[in-house]
VOBADREN-837292 format. One record per atom (N, C-alpha, C): residue in three letters; x, y, z. Coordinates in steps of 0.1 Angstrom, whole numbers, padded with zeros to 4 digits, always signed. Layout:
VOBADREN-837292
ALAXYZ...
END
This chain:
VOBADREN-837292
MET+1001+0819+0849MET+0999+0834+0855MET+1008+0843+0847ASN+1002+0856+0845ASN+1012+0867+0838ASN+1012+0879+0851PHE+1020+0889+0846PHE+1021+0900+0852PHE+1013+0908+0855LYS+1003+0908+0844LYS+0990+0917+0845LYS+0980+0914+0853GLN+0979+0900+0852GLN+0971+0891+0864GLN+0973+0894+0879ILE+0988+0894+0878ILE+0991+0897+0891ILE+0987+0911+0898GLU+0992+0920+0889GLU+0989+0934+0890GLU+0975+0940+0893ALA+0966+0930+0886ALA+0951+0933+0886ALA+0946+0929+0902PHE+0952+0916+0904PHE+0950+0911+0919PHE+0952+0923+0929ARG+0970+0924+0926ARG+0968+0938+0936ARG+0963+0949+0938ALA+0958+0956+0926ALA+0953+0963+0924ALA+0939+0963+0933VAL+0933+0952+0930VAL+0920+0949+0935VAL+0919+0948+0950MET+0931+0941+0955MET+0932+0936+0969MET+0935+0951+0975MET+0941+0961+0970MET+0944+0973+0976MET+0931+0985+0974THR+0922+0981+0965THR+0911+0993+0964THR+0897+0984+0967ARG+0895+0970+0970ARG+0886+0964+0971ARG+0873+0967+0960SER+0879+0970+0950SER+0868+0978+0938SER+0876+0972+0923MET+0868+0967+0916MET+0875+0965+0901MET+0871+0974+0895THR+0861+0984+0898THR+0862+0998+0893THR+0875+1005+0893THR+0877+1007+0905THR+0888+1016+0908THR+0901+1010+0905ALA+0901+0996+0908ALA+0914+0987+0902ALA+0920+0994+0890ALA+0907+0994+0879ALA+0909+0997+0867ALA+0914+1010+0865GLY+0910+1019+0870GLY+0913+1033+0871GLY+0927+1034+0873LEU+0933+1025+0885LEU+0946+1024+0888LEU+0955+1022+0878MET+0950+1012+0869MET+0957+1003+0859MET+0955+1010+0844HIS+0946+1021+0842HIS+0943+1027+0830HIS+0939+1016+0823THR+0928+1007+0825THR+0921+1000+0816THR+0909+0999+0822SER+0900+0989+0814SER+0888+0991+0818SER+0886+0978+0827GLN+0873+0980+0834GLN+0866+0972+0845GLN+0866+0956+0837PRO+0859+0957+0828PRO+0859+0941+0821PRO+0873+0936+0819ASN+0885+0944+0816ASN+0896+0939+0817ASN+0899+0929+0831ILE+0899+0939+0840ILE+0904+0935+0854ILE+0895+0923+0858SER+0882+0922+0854SER+0876+0909+0858SER+0878+0899+0848ARG+0881+0900+0840ARG+0887+0888+0828ARG+0904+0885+0835TRP+0913+0894+0840TRP+0923+0892+0845TRP+0924+0882+0858ILE+0915+0888+0867ILE+0911+0877+0878ILE+0907+0864+0875ALA+0898+0863+0869ALA+0890+0851+0862ALA+0904+0843+0860LEU+0911+0846+0851LEU+0921+0836+0847LEU+0931+0832+0856LEU+0932+0844+0865LEU+0941+0842+0877LEU+0938+0831+0887GLU+0923+0829+0890GLU+0918+0820+0898GLU+0920+0807+0891ALA+0916+0808+0875ALA+0916+0796+0871ALA+0929+0789+0871THR+0942+0798+0872THR+0955+0791+0871THR+0960+0788+0886LEU+0951+0795+0895LEU+0956+0794+0911LEU+0948+0778+0915GLY+0934+0780+0912GLY+0927+0768+0914GLY+0918+0771+0929PHE+0917+0783+0930PHE+0909+0789+0940PHE+0907+0799+0939VAL+0895+0805+0944VAL+0885+0817+0940VAL+0894+0827+0954LEU+0894+0840+0943LEU+0900+0848+0952LEU+0892+0860+0960PHE+0880+0863+0952PHE+0872+0875+0959PHE+0855+0869+0956LYS+0845+0873+0970LYS+0831+0870+0968LYS+0828+0882+0970ARG+0812+0883+0964ARG+0806+0895+0966ARG+0794+0893+0977VAL+0796+0905+0986VAL+0786+0904+0996VAL+0778+0914+0996GLY+0766+0918+0991GLY+0761+0931+0986GLY+0766+0934+0973THR+0770+0950+0977THR+0781+0955+0968THR+0798+0953+0971ARG+0795+0948+0982ARG+0812+0951+0988ARG+0821+0938+0981LEU+0832+0939+0979LEU+0840+0931+0970LEU+0850+0921+0984ILE+0850+0909+0987ILE+0856+0907+1000ILE+0865+0893+0992PRO+0879+0898+0998PRO+0890+0886+0997PRO+0886+0874+1005THR+0886+0863+0999THR+0889+0851+1005THR+0900+0850+1013PRO+0903+0839+1022PRO+0912+0837+1032PRO+0923+0833+1021GLU+0920+0828+1014GLU+0935+0820+1002GLU+0938+0838+0994ALA+0929+0845+0993ALA+0934+0854+0987ALA+0943+0865+0996ASP+0940+0865+1007ASP+0949+0871+1017ASP+0962+0863+1022ALA+0964+0852+1019ALA+0975+0843+1019ALA+0981+0849+1010PHE+0979+0845+0997PHE+0986+0848+0984PHE+0989+0863+0983TYR+0983+0874+0988TYR+0987+0888+0990TYR+1001+0892+0994THR+1002+0884+1005THR+1013+0882+1012THR+1027+0882+1005ASP+1025+0870+0995ASP+1036+0869+0986ASP+1038+0877+0976VAL+1024+0882+0970VAL+1025+0892+0961VAL+1031+0905+0966GLU+1027+0909+0978GLU+1032+0920+0983GLU+1046+0920+0984ARG+1051+0909+0988ARG+1066+0907+0990ARG+1072+0910+0977ALA+1067+0903+0968ALA+1074+0902+0954ALA+1074+0920+0947PHE+1062+0926+0952PHE+1063+0938+0946PHE+1073+0949+0953ILE+1075+0945+0967ILE+1085+0954+0975ILE+1098+0951+0968GLY+1101+0938+0963GLY+1114+0934+0958GLY+1115+0942+0943LEU+1103+0940+0935LEU+1104+0949+0923LEU+1105+0968+0926GLU+1103+0972+0935GLU+1104+0986+0940GLU+1117+0989+0944SER+1125+0977+0949SER+1138+0978+0956SER+1146+0980+0943LEU+1144+0969+0933LEU+1148+0974+0919LEU+1149+0984+0915ASN+1136+0991+0915ASN+1138+1006+0907ASN+1146+1014+0919ASP+1147+1014+0931ASP+1155+1022+0936ASP+1170+1018+0932SER+1172+1004+0932SER+1186+1003+0933SER+1193+1008+0914ALA+1185+1009+0905ALA+1183+1015+0892ALA+1186+1027+0895ASN+1176+1035+0902ASN+1179+1047+0903ASN+1192+1052+0912SER+1197+1046+0919SER+1211+1050+0928SER+1219+1045+0918ILE+1224+1036+0909ILE+1229+1033+0897ILE+1231+1045+0893ARG+1220+1049+0887ARG+1222+1063+0877ARG+1226+1075+0883ARG+1226+1076+0897ARG+1229+1088+0906ARG+1244+1086+0909ARG+1248+1073+0913ARG+1260+1071+0922ARG+1269+1059+0916GLY+1265+1053+0904GLY+1275+1041+0899GLY+1269+1030+0908THR+1279+1017+0911THR+1272+1009+0919THR+1275+1010+0932GLY+1275+1019+0940GLY+1275+1021+0950GLY+1264+1016+0961LEU+1259+1005+0959LEU+1245+1001+0968LEU+1248+0989+0974LEU+1246+0988+0983LEU+1248+0974+0994LEU+1234+0973+0997ARG+1229+0956+0996ARG+1217+0955+0998ARG+1217+0942+1011VAL+1212+0948+1023VAL+1213+0939+1035VAL+1198+0932+1038GLY+1200+0921+1040GLY+1188+0916+1048GLY+1190+0910+1059ALA+1179+0912+1069ALA+1187+0909+1084ALA+1171+0906+1090VAL+1174+0896+1099VAL+1158+0893+1109VAL+1156+0905+1117GLY+1145+0906+1125GLY+1140+0919+1133GLY+1154+0922+1142SER+1154+0913+1150SER+1165+0916+1160SER+1177+0924+1159ILE+1181+0917+1146ILE+1196+0928+1141ILE+1194+0940+1135THR+1180+0939+1127THR+1178+0950+1118THR+1178+0963+1131GLN+1171+0962+1142GLN+1169+0971+1152GLN+1177+0974+1162CYS+1186+0964+1166CYS+1196+0965+1175CYS+1209+0967+1171VAL+1212+0958+1160VAL+1229+0958+1158VAL+1229+0967+1143LEU+1222+0967+1136LEU+1227+0971+1121LEU+1228+0990+1123PRO+1219+0995+1129PRO+1222+1010+1130PRO+1237+1012+1136ASP+1242+1007+1146ASP+1256+1012+1148ASP+1267+1004+1140ALA+1260+0994+1133ALA+1272+0986+1122ALA+1273+0995+1108ILE+1260+1004+1103ILE+1261+1009+1094ILE+1269+1022+1100ARG+1267+1029+1109ARG+1276+1038+1116ARG+1292+1036+1112LEU+1296+1026+1115LEU+1306+1020+1118LEU+1315+1019+1100PHE+1303+1013+1093PHE+1305+1011+1081PHE+1307+1022+1069ARG+1306+1036+1075ARG+1302+1048+1068ARG+1319+1052+1069ASP+1326+1049+1079ASP+1338+1052+1082ASP+1344+1048+1069THR+1344+1035+1065THR+1356+1029+1051THR+1345+1031+1039PHE+1330+1034+1040PHE+1322+1035+1027PHE+1313+1045+1026PRO+1316+1058+1029PRO+1308+1067+1032PRO+1297+1070+1019ASP+1302+1065+1008ASP+1294+1072+0997ASP+1290+1056+0992VAL+1285+1047+0998VAL+1276+1037+0993VAL+1264+1034+0998SER+1253+1036+0992SER+1243+1033+0999SER+1240+1024+1004VAL+1228+1020+1011VAL+1227+1010+1021VAL+1208+1007+1022VAL+1205+0996+1015VAL+1192+0992+1015VAL+1189+0979+1027VAL+1179+0982+1034VAL+1181+0976+1046VAL+1166+0969+1042ASN+1163+0955+1043ASN+1150+0947+1039ASN+1153+0937+1053THR+1140+0937+1059THR+1140+0930+1073THR+1130+0916+1071GLY+1133+0907+1071GLY+1122+0894+1072GLY+1125+0883+1082GLY+1121+0873+1082GLY+1127+0860+1090GLY+1135+0852+1084SER+1144+0843+1088SER+1153+0839+1088SER+1149+0829+1073ASP+1140+0824+1071ASP+1138+0817+1059ASP+1133+0828+1048VAL+1130+0841+1050VAL+1132+0852+1038VAL+1143+0856+1036VAL+1151+0860+1045VAL+1166+0863+1045VAL+1173+0854+1036ALA+1170+0839+1037ALA+1178+0829+1032ALA+1175+0830+1014LYS+1162+0832+1012LYS+1158+0833+0999LYS+1163+0844+0993TRP+1163+0857+1001TRP+1168+0870+0993TRP+1183+0866+0987MET+1191+0857+0998MET+1206+0855+0995MET+1207+0844+0984ALA+1197+0836+0983ALA+1197+0825+0971ALA+1195+0831+0958THR+1188+0841+0957THR+1184+0846+0945THR+1191+0857+0943GLY+1201+0864+0950GLY+1210+0877+0948GLY+1201+0887+0950PHE+1190+0887+0956PHE+1184+0900+0958PHE+1191+0909+0973CYS+1196+0903+0976CYS+1205+0909+0990CYS+1223+0907+0987ASP+1228+0915+0992ASP+1243+0911+0991ASP+1251+0906+1002ILE+1243+0908+1014ILE+1248+0900+1025ILE+1233+0899+1036GLY+1237+0889+1043GLY+1221+0886+1050GLY+1228+0882+1067PHE+1217+0887+1075PHE+1221+0879+1088PHE+1205+0876+1094CYS+1211+0862+1100CYS+1197+0855+1103CYS+1203+0848+1118SER+1192+0843+1123SER+1191+0836+1138SER+1191+0820+1136ILE+1187+0815+1124ILE+1185+0803+1124ILE+1190+0799+1106GLN+1196+0786+1106GLN+1203+0783+1093GLN+1189+0773+1091THR+1188+0778+1076THR+1176+0770+1067THR+1182+0760+1058ASP+1173+0754+1050ASP+1179+0739+1044ASP+1180+0745+1026VAL+1178+0759+1025VAL+1180+0764+1012VAL+1194+0760+1005PRO+1194+0754+0997PRO+1208+0750+0992PRO+1216+0765+0987GLY+1229+0761+0985GLY+1238+0767+0981GLY+1242+0782+0991LEU+1239+0779+1002LEU+1243+0792+1009LEU+1252+0786+1023GLN+1259+0798+1028GLN+1268+0794+1037GLN+1265+0804+1049TYR+1264+0794+1060TYR+1263+0805+1074TYR+1275+0804+1081ASP+1279+0817+1085ASP+1286+0818+1096ASP+1286+0824+1108ARG+1285+0815+1122ARG+1281+0820+1129ARG+1289+0834+1132ILE+1284+0844+1141ILE+1292+0855+1142ILE+1287+0859+1155ASN+1278+0854+1164ASN+1276+0855+1175ASN+1267+0848+1187THR+1270+0841+1198THR+1262+0832+1202THR+1260+0840+1217ALA+1244+0842+1220ALA+1245+0847+1232ALA+1232+0839+1244TYR+1234+0841+1256TYR+1224+0833+1263TYR+1213+0840+1269GLY+1202+0836+1269GLY+1191+0841+1272GLY+1189+0846+1287VAL+1182+0859+1290VAL+1184+0862+1303VAL+1167+0867+1306GLY+1165+0865+1317GLY+1153+0872+1321GLY+1149+0889+1324ILE+1142+0890+1319ILE+1138+0909+1319ILE+1128+0910+1329VAL+1126+0921+1335VAL+1118+0923+1348VAL+1118+0939+1346THR+1110+0946+1355THR+1109+0960+1353THR+1119+0962+1368ARG+1124+0973+1370ARG+1132+0975+1381ARG+1127+0978+1397THR+1112+0977+1392THR+1103+0978+1407THR+1098+0963+1410HIS+1102+0955+1399HIS+1093+0939+1400HIS+1097+0935+1410ARG+1087+0923+1422ARG+1093+0915+1430ARG+1109+0908+1423LEU+1107+0902+1414LEU+1120+0895+1407LEU+1134+0903+1407ALA+1130+0915+1407ALA+1142+0927+1402ALA+1153+0924+1415ARG+1148+0918+1423ARG+1161+0920+1438ARG+1167+0905+1435LYS+1165+0897+1426LYS+1171+0885+1425LYS+1184+0883+1416LYS+1193+0879+1418LYS+1205+0876+1412LYS+1207+0869+1402ARG+1196+0858+1402ARG+1195+0848+1391ARG+1181+0841+1394LEU+1175+0837+1380LEU+1161+0837+1378LEU+1161+0820+1372SER+1148+0816+1379SER+1146+0798+1378SER+1136+0795+1370PRO+1134+0788+1364PRO+1118+0784+1356PRO+1105+0790+1369ALA+1111+0782+1380ALA+1101+0782+1389ALA+1098+0799+1395ASP+1107+0806+1392ASP+1103+0821+1394ASP+1096+0828+1388PHE+1090+0822+1373PHE+1080+0826+1364PHE+1067+0821+1368THR+1065+0814+1380THR+1050+0811+1384THR+1043+0822+1387GLY+1030+0820+1376GLY+1021+0831+1383GLY+1023+0845+1372GLU+1033+0844+1367GLU+1039+0858+1360GLU+1034+0858+1349ASN+1028+0870+1342ASN+1025+0873+1331ASN+1036+0874+1322PHE+1037+0862+1313PHE+1050+0862+1303PHE+1047+0867+1289ILE+1054+0875+1284ILE+1057+0879+1272ILE+1064+0872+1264CYS+1057+0863+1252CYS+1064+0856+1245CYS+1066+0856+1229LEU+1074+0848+1226LEU+1078+0850+1214LEU+1069+0843+1204PRO+1061+0842+1191PRO+1052+0833+1184PRO+1053+0820+1187SER+1042+0812+1188SER+1041+0798+1191SER+1047+0793+1180GLY+1056+0780+1181GLY+1059+0776+1167GLY+1070+0778+1165SER+1079+0789+1168SER+1090+0794+1164SER+1105+0787+1171PHE+1115+0789+1164PHE+1123+0781+1170PHE+1129+0787+1186ASN+1132+0798+1186ASN+1136+0805+1198ASN+1126+0803+1211ARG+1110+0804+1206ARG+1101+0800+1214ARG+1100+0784+1219ALA+1103+0780+1213ALA+1107+0765+1214ALA+1116+0762+1227ALA+1127+0768+1221ALA+1141+0771+1233ALA+1136+0774+1244ILE+1130+0784+1243ILE+1126+0787+1259ILE+1116+0779+1268ASP+1106+0778+1256ASP+1095+0768+1268ASP+1100+0754+1270ARG+1108+0746+1266ARG+1116+0735+1271ARG+1119+0735+1283HIS+1123+0743+1286HIS+1127+0746+1303HIS+1115+0747+1311PHE+1102+0748+1304PHE+1088+0752+1315PHE+1079+0740+1313SER+1087+0726+1318SER+1076+0714+1315SER+1065+0713+1323ASP+1065+0719+1335ASP+1052+0722+1342ASP+1049+0736+1345ASP+1046+0742+1333ASP+1046+0756+1328ASP+1032+0758+1339ALA+1040+0771+1346ALA+1031+0780+1355ALA+1032+0795+1353ARG+1036+0794+1341ARG+1036+0807+1336ARG+1021+0813+1329ILE+1017+0828+1329ILE+1007+0831+1324ILE+1008+0835+1311LEU+1006+0829+1299LEU+1012+0837+1288LEU+1002+0846+1282SER+1006+0861+1286SER+0996+0871+1285SER+0998+0876+1271ILE+1008+0877+1266ILE+1011+0884+1252ILE+1022+0878+1243GLU+1017+0875+1233GLU+1026+0870+1221GLU+1032+0879+1209THR+1040+0882+1206THR+1043+0893+1195THR+1059+0883+1188PRO+1062+0888+1174PRO+1071+0882+1169PRO+1086+0889+1171TYR+1086+0902+1180TYR+1100+0908+1179TYR+1103+0910+1193ALA+1115+0907+1198ALA+1121+0908+1211ALA+1121+0922+1215THR+1126+0933+1201THR+1124+0947+1211THR+1111+0950+1211THR+1098+0945+1208THR+1085+0948+1214THR+1085+0942+1228ILE+1090+0929+1228ILE+1091+0920+1242ILE+1096+0930+1253CYS+1108+0936+1251CYS+1116+0944+1259CYS+1108+0957+1263THR+1102+0964+1253THR+1094+0974+1256THR+1080+0974+1265MET+1080+0963+1260MET+1064+0960+1270MET+1066+0956+1283VAL+1079+0949+1283VAL+1082+0946+1299VAL+1086+0959+1305GLY+1092+0970+1300GLY+1098+0981+1303GLY+1087+0989+1309LYS+1073+0984+1301LYS+1058+0993+1305LYS+1055+0986+1317GLY+1058+0973+1322GLY+1050+0966+1331GLY+1039+0958+1328LEU+1043+0955+1316LEU+1029+0944+1311LEU+1032+0927+1310GLY+1046+0927+1317GLY+1047+0912+1324GLY+1064+0909+1324VAL+1066+0900+1326VAL+1081+0896+1324VAL+1084+0889+1308SER+1098+0883+1309SER+1103+0875+1298SER+1117+0869+1299ILE+1119+0863+1287ILE+1133+0857+1286ILE+1136+0863+1272VAL+1147+0868+1270VAL+1155+0874+1256VAL+1169+0871+1254ASN+1167+0875+1242ASN+1184+0877+1236ASN+1191+0889+1244PRO+1201+0885+1253PRO+1206+0900+1256PRO+1210+0909+1250VAL+1213+0907+1238VAL+1220+0917+1227VAL+1210+0926+1225VAL+1195+0921+1224VAL+1183+0928+1222VAL+1182+0936+1236SER+1180+0934+1247SER+1178+0943+1258SER+1189+0952+1261ARG+1199+0952+1260ARG+1213+0957+1259ARG+1214+0970+1250ALA+1209+0963+1236ALA+1206+0975+1224ALA+1199+0985+1228LEU+1188+0981+1233LEU+1178+0993+1237LEU+1179+1000+1248SER+1187+0996+1260SER+1190+1004+1272SER+1178+1010+1277LEU+1166+1002+1282LEU+1156+1010+1286LEU+1157+1012+1300PRO+1156+1024+1302PRO+1159+1026+1321PRO+1153+1019+1328ASP+1139+1013+1327ASP+1128+1009+1339ASP+1131+0992+1334LEU+1144+0988+1327LEU+1143+0972+1323LEU+1156+0967+1333ARG+1154+0956+1336ARG+1164+0949+1343ARG+1167+0934+1342GLU+1181+0932+1336GLU+1182+0922+1331GLU+1188+0911+1344ILE+1184+0898+1343ILE+1188+0892+1352ILE+1192+0877+1346PRO+1205+0870+1350PRO+1210+0859+1344PRO+1199+0845+1347PHE+1198+0837+1337PHE+1186+0828+1336PHE+1195+0816+1341SER+1186+0805+1349SER+1195+0794+1355SER+1197+0783+1342GLU+1189+0783+1336GLU+1190+0773+1322GLU+1197+0779+1310LYS+1204+0771+1300LYS+1210+0778+1290LYS+1202+0778+1279ILE+1196+0789+1271ILE+1194+0793+1261ILE+1198+0800+1252GLU+1203+0794+1243GLU+1213+0798+1234GLU+1206+0805+1221PHE+1211+0819+1218PHE+1204+0826+1207PHE+1216+0828+1197HIS+1216+0822+1184HIS+1226+0823+1176HIS+1224+0832+1166SER+1235+0840+1158SER+1232+0847+1150SER+1246+0845+1139TYR+1243+0845+1126TYR+1249+0841+1114TYR+1247+0852+1103ALA+1261+0852+1095ALA+1261+0860+1084ALA+1258+0850+1072VAL+1251+0854+1064VAL+1249+0844+1051VAL+1254+0849+1038SER+1259+0842+1032SER+1263+0843+1017SER+1258+0831+1009SER+1259+0836+0997SER+1257+0826+0986SER+1268+0824+0976ASP+1267+0809+0972ASP+1279+0797+0965ASP+1276+0806+0952HIS+1268+0812+0948HIS+1265+0819+0934HIS+1267+0832+0930PHE+1269+0842+0942PHE+1272+0853+0938PHE+1284+0859+0945PRO+1294+0862+0943PRO+1306+0868+0952PRO+1301+0877+0962VAL+1311+0876+0972VAL+1309+0885+0986VAL+1318+0903+0979SER+1310+0911+0979SER+1318+0924+0977SER+1325+0928+0987SER+1337+0939+0982SER+1345+0943+0996SER+1333+0952+1007PRO+1321+0959+1003PRO+1313+0965+1010PRO+1305+0955+1019ALA+1299+0942+1015ALA+1293+0933+1025ALA+1305+0927+1031GLN+1317+0925+1028GLN+1326+0920+1037GLN+1329+0930+1049GLN+1328+0944+1045GLN+1329+0949+1056GLN+1319+0952+1066MET+1307+0950+1060MET+1293+0952+1067MET+1293+0944+1076GLU+1298+0928+1073GLU+1296+0913+1083GLU+1306+0918+1093ALA+1317+0927+1089ALA+1331+0927+1100ALA+1325+0939+1111CYS+1317+0951+1104CYS+1309+0958+1116CYS+1303+0950+1124VAL+1293+0945+1119VAL+1281+0937+1124VAL+1288+0929+1135ARG+1299+0922+1133ARG+1306+0916+1142ARG+1310+0924+1154ASP+1317+0936+1150ASP+1322+0944+1160ASP+1311+0950+1170VAL+1298+0954+1164VAL+1290+0956+1173VAL+1282+0946+1182PHE+1280+0932+1179PHE+1279+0922+1186PHE+1290+0921+1193LYS+1300+0923+1193LYS+1314+0921+1205LYS+1312+0931+1215ALA+1308+0943+1211ALA+1308+0954+1219ALA+1292+0950+1228LEU+1283+0944+1225LEU+1275+0942+1234LEU+1273+0932+1242SER+1280+0924+1240SER+1283+0911+1247SER+1295+0915+1259ALA+1303+0925+1254ALA+1310+0934+1267ALA+1304+0943+1275SER+1293+0944+1269SER+1286+0955+1281SER+1277+0950+1291ALA+1278+0934+1292ALA+1270+0930+1300ALA+1275+0933+1315
END
């Protein structure tokens, strides 16, 4: 496959029309059709089916588009990087982090970072731990922060924080008066959980062998879980770093009787030197974790 074929595929996915895609790429509709056909031959599966006058992506096309879009985001970031270098020299720090750190730790960490490097532009990329690992392995990011170690070779993981899961309920909930929650306390409660199959979801679920929870909502972000609990949609167990960073007025944090560990790691690559700004960002992230842990 080549770039033109991928670009044509992306344009058709965005427009659902080969004619419109041709206009975006300043080429002809036959060229778009030919590039799509060549790409399908290379991939070994069909990308689009016609239903009447409509062009419908196949499930395989949807899956492939996810990775294509991620690659184009990377290209756009490279363009931003080049623009920044033209404007300000090499003053650019690219950070990759999982959602909980991006949303709950990095804002304060960047504020601290500005005290030392006020003129360095910061680009924040958010993805799962596996995606952060790939970004670090390829040099796409200068420093990474994740919650799970992966088997991507050539990476170093430095644990920067460990927190223990807490129960969260609204301040008016029947459980809010308790000083400690056990698995039995969640019986019959609408439970808002992380995605099935995720590492942290499994760490929580193993304490509910005779599960009497009502698994009512599933979402990939702990920040969303906290917000939903605060709205009275259910109860949950989360990393306390998230609930404390959000400081939602209607949320009550209660210790959980079972040990559920939530780890956070700084990630660096053996193949790329860690710059001074990257080292400083790691130090700032550590400081924010320390402050959030002390706020219990």
